[in-house]
C-alpha positions in Angstrom: 1.1 5.8 -20.5 -1.4 4.0 -18.3 -2.4 5.0 -14.8 -4.7 3.7 -12.1 -7.2 6.5 -11.3 -9.5 7.1 -8.4 -12.3 9.2 -9.7 -14.3 9.3 -6.5 -13.9 7.8 -3.0 -15.2 4.2 -3.3 -14.1 0.6 -2.8 -11.1 -0.5 -4.8 -13.3 -2.2 -7.4 -14.3 1.3 -8.7 -10.7 2.1 -9.7 -10.2 2.6 -13.4 -7.1 2.3 -15.7 -6.8 5.2 -18.0 -4.6 6.1 -20.9 -2.8 9.5 -20.4 -0.1 11.5 -22.2 3.4 10.8 -21.2 4.6 13.4 -18.6 7.4 15.7 -19.5 10.1 16.4 -16.9 10.6 20.1 -16.1 13.7 21.8 -14.7 15.4 19.7 -12.0 13.1 16.7 -12.7 13.4 13.3 -14.4 10.9 10.9 -15.9 11.0 7.3 -14.7 9.6 4.4 -16.6 8.1 2.5 -13.8 8.8 -1.3 -13.5 7.1 -1.9 -10.1 4.8 0.0 -7.7 4.6 -0.8 -4.1 1.0 -1.4 -2.8 0.4 -0.6 0.9 -2.5 -0.9 3.3 -2.8 2.8 3.4 -3.5 2.9 -0.4 -6.7 1.0 0.2 -7.7 3.7 2.8 -6.8 6.5 0.5 -9.1 5.4 -2.4 -12.0 4.9 0.0 -11.5 8.3 1.6 -10.8 6.6 5.0 -7.4 8.1 5.6 -6.8 11.3 7.6 -5.6 13.0 4.4 -8.2 13.1 1.7 -6.7 14.2 -1.7 -8.9 15.9 -4.3 -10.3 13.5 -6.8 -9.5 12.4 -9.4 -6.0 11.2 -8.3 -3.6 8.4 -9.0 -2.8 6.4 -5.8 0.5 4.8 -4.9 3.4 6.1 -3.0 6.4 3.8 -3.8 7.9 3.2 -7.2 11.0 1.6 -8.8 12.1 1.9 -12.4 14.5 3.3 -15.0 15.2 6.9 -15.7 14.1 7.6 -19.3 14.4 11.4 -19.7 16.3 14.2 -17.8 14.8 17.6 -17.4 17.0 20.8 -17.8 19.6 21.2 -15.1 19.7 17.7 -13.8 23.1 16.3 -12.8 24.1 13.1 -11.0 21.6 10.9 -12.9 21.7 9.4 -16.3 19.2 7.8 -18.7 19.1 4.1 -17.9 19.8 4.5 -14.2 17.7 2.1 -11.9 16.1 4.2 -9.2 13.5 4.0 -6.4 11.4 6.9 -5.1 8.7 7.8 -2.7 6.2 10.0 -4.5 3.4 10.6 -2.0 0.7 10.0 -4.7 0.8 9.1 -8.4 2.8 5.9 -8.2 0.3 3.5 -9.8 1.3 4.5 -13.3 3.8 3.2 -15.8 5.6 6.6 -16.0 6.1 9.3 -13.4 7.9 12.6 -13.2 9.8 13.2 -10.0 12.3 15.7 -8.7 15.9 14.5 -9.2 16.5 14.6 -5.5 13.7 12.1 -4.9 15.5 9.4 -6.9 17.6 7.0 -5.0 19.9 4.5 -6.9 18.7 0.9 -6.4 21.5 -1.1 -4.6 23.1 -3.9 -6.5 21.4 -7.2 -5.8 18.1 -5.6 -5.1 15.3 -6.4 -7.6 13.0 -3.7 -8.9 10.0 -5.3 -7.0 12.0 -5.4 -3.8 13.0 -1.8 -4.3 9.4 -0.7 -4.9 8.3 -2.2 -1.6 11.0 -1.4 0.9 10.9 2.3 1.7 7.8 2.6 3.7 8.0 -0.6 5.7 11.8 -0.5 6.4 11.9 3.2 7.2 9.0 2.8 9.5 10.6 -0.1 11.2 14.0 1.5 11.5 12.5 4.8 12.8 10.4 2.8 15.3 13.0 0.5 16.7 16.2 2.6 16.4 15.0 6.2 16.9 11.8 5.9 18.9 12.0 2.6 20.7 15.8 2.8 21.5 16.1 -1.0 21.1 19.3 -2.6 22.5 20.9 -5.9 21.8 19.1 -8.7 23.7 15.8 -6.9 24.0 12.7 -9.0 23.5 10.5 -7.7 20.6 6.9 -8.8 20.0 5.7 -8.0 16.5 1.9 -8.0 16.0 0.6 -8.5 12.5 4.0 -10.0 11.7 2.9 -11.6 8.4 2.3 -8.2 6.7 4.9 -6.2 4.9 5.4 -3.8 7.8 5.6 -6.7 10.3 8.1 -8.7 8.2 10.3 -5.7 8.0 10.2 -5.3 11.8 11.2 -8.9 12.2 14.1 -8.4 9.8 15.3 -5.2 11.4 14.9 -6.7 14.9 17.1 -9.7 14.0 19.7 -7.4 12.5 19.8 -5.3 15.7 20.3 -8.4 17.9 16.8 -8.5 19.3 15.0 -11.7 20.2 11.9 -11.5 18.0 8.5 -13.1 18.7 6.1 -12.9 15.7 2.4 -13.1 16.1 0.4 -13.8 12.9 -2.9 -15.5 12.0 -1.9 -18.1 9.4 0.7 -20.7 8.9 1.9 -19.0 5.7 2.4 -15.7 7.5 4.2 -17.3 10.5 6.5 -19.1 8.1 7.3 -15.8 6.4 8.1 -14.2 9.8 10.5 -17.0 10.7 12.2 -16.6 7.3 12.5 -12.8 8.0 14.2 -13.3 11.3 11.7 -14.2 14.0 12.9 -16.7 16.7 9.5 -17.7 17.8 5.9 -17.4 16.4 2.5 -17.2 18.0 -0.8 -18.2 16.3 -2.8 -15.0 17.0 -6.0 -16.8 15.8 -5.9 -19.6 18.4 -3.4 -18.7 21.1 -3.4 -16.0 23.9 -0.8 -13.7 22.5 -0.2 -11.9 25.8 0.3 -15.1 27.8 2.4 -16.9 25.2 4.7 -13.9 24.7 5.3 -13.7 28.5 6.0 -17.4 28.6 8.5 -17.2 25.7 10.3 -14.2 27.1 10.4 -15.5 30.7 8.2 -12.8 32.1 7.6 -10.1 29.6 8.8 -8.4 26.4 10.7 -5.1 26.2 9.1 -3.8 23.0 5.8 -4.4 21.1 5.6 -3.4 17.5 1.9 -2.8 16.8 0.5 -2.1 13.4 -2.8 -3.8 14.3 -4.4 -1.9 17.2 -7.8 -2.9 18.6 -8.3 -5.4 21.4 -5.0 -7.2 20.6 -3.0 -4.0 21.5 -5.0 -3.6 24.8 -4.3 -7.2 25.8 -0.6 -7.2 24.8 0.1 -4.0 26.7 0.1 -6.3 29.8 2.9 -8.4 28.3 5.4 -5.5 28.7 8.0 -5.9 31.4 9.4 -2.9 33.5 10.0 0.1 31.2 8.6 -1.8 28.3 7.6 0.2 25.2 4.5 -0.2 23.1 5.2 1.2 19.6 2.0 2.4 18.0 2.4 1.9 14.2 -1.2 1.8 13.0 -4.6 0.3 13.2 -5.0 -2.4 10.5 -7.7 -4.0 12.6 -9.9 -0.9 12.0 -10.2 -0.2 15.7 -8.2 2.3 17.7 -7.4 0.7 21.1 -8.5 2.2 24.4 -5.4 1.6 26.4 -5.9 1.4 30.2 -3.8 4.1 31.8 -3.3 2.1 35.0 -1.4 -0.6 32.9 0.8 2.1 31.5 1.6 3.5 34.9 2.3 0.0 36.3 5.9 -0.9 35.8 6.7 2.4 34.2 5.6 1.3 30.8 5.7 3.7 27.8 3.4 4.1 24.8 5.2 5.7 21.9 3.7 7.0 18.7 5.4 6.2 15.4 4.4 8.5 12.6 7.3 8.0 10.2 5.6 9.6 7.2 4.9 13.0 8.9 8.3 13.0 10.6 10.1 12.3 7.2 8.3 15.2 5.5 9.2 17.6 8.4 12.8 16.4 8.9 14.1 15.8 5.4 17.8 15.8 6.3 17.2 13.3 9.2 15.1 11.1 6.8 17.9 11.1 4.3 20.3 9.9 7.0 17.9 7.3 8.2 17.3 5.9 4.7 21.0 5.8 4.1 21.4 3.7 7.2 18.7 1.3 5.9 20.2 1.0 2.4 23.7 0.5 3.9 22.3 -2.4 6.0 20.7 -3.9 2.9 23.9 -3.5 0.8 26.0 -5.1 3.6 23.6 -8.1 3.9 22.3 -7.2 7.4 18.8 -6.7 6.0 17.0 -8.9 3.5 13.8 -7.4 2.0 11.5 -10.1 0.8 10.3 -10.4 -2.7 6.7 -9.2 -2.9 3.7 -10.9 -4.4 3.1 -9.2 -7.7 -0.1 -8.3 -9.6 -0.6 -6.8 -13.1 -2.2 -3.4 -13.3 -5.5 -4.9 -14.4 -5.7 -6.6 -10.9 -5.1 -3.5 -8.8 -8.5 -4.0 -7.0 -7.6 -7.6 -6.2 -4.2 -6.5 -4.8 -5.8 -3.9 -2.6 -8.6 -6.3 -1.5 -6.1 -8.9 -0.5 -4.3 -6.3 1.7 -7.4 -4.8 3.2 -8.9 -8.3 4.0 -5.5 -9.4 5.3 -5.2 -12.3 2.9 -1.8 -11.2 1.6 1.4 -12.4 3.3 4.3 -10.0 3.1 4.6 -7.1 0.6 2.5 -6.6 -2.6 3.5 -4.8 -5.8 1.9 -3.9 -9.1 3.9 -4.6 -12.2 2.9 -2.3 -15.2 
């Protein structure tokens, strides 16, 4: 089997593809022949040692996979060889075979491609957790999505539309804004040329109810002022590389709220709740309420290009490696 290996913390160009022995599933585990691996912004941070969690090197990056069950370990029931499954693996996903616990494997819904399946868990669970659980969004709320052209932003647009929200998408390129419209945004803002705060207030007739912010930095500080009474700023991440310094007086004014959204840690600590949340997401996909976009795909040999496109914010939507 082949795997992408991070031998030391360094830029993505230093990643290497290595040949390894096929892993054997132990009791309660299955081997999956991987057909697609989701590539996320956080993977680029992991390989450079810039994430808050620093795994021991060498390691195989990648947290999302889709593929076909190729071997069952002892004691496994409910799965068969040939089943199409998706899974979140933490690390180790950038390989053409992985061994996972049988309980980690989720059947891929009919009508969902392997590349869609490999790129939906993190973005859609984050969005659902943020808007439904943390943000308490209600029908008719105005939602401003920052960084709307990325995978997490597009998922938020799709989820917002499905919940009956009025979605405003801010993105820096025409391609990304078009993708946001296709995902469910009602309006778009060119974040490279327009004043996002003022334009959002204009479109929403005075202010938005929710801001979905995976960007951080100065943009978050400015857009905080676009929230109306009891508006909620959902802090998703800091793709800009800068943690915002939010003015406390602007939070106090109009009883605004700043809400942290750490889906990954919550999911690890609340496994039963996460299973229920993911079941809600998959049910919405199967019913046609949600529409995960097809990602841009790269072969394994171009893993550094894929990560570079994400880190430099050149990629629109989700990205996947195809072994």
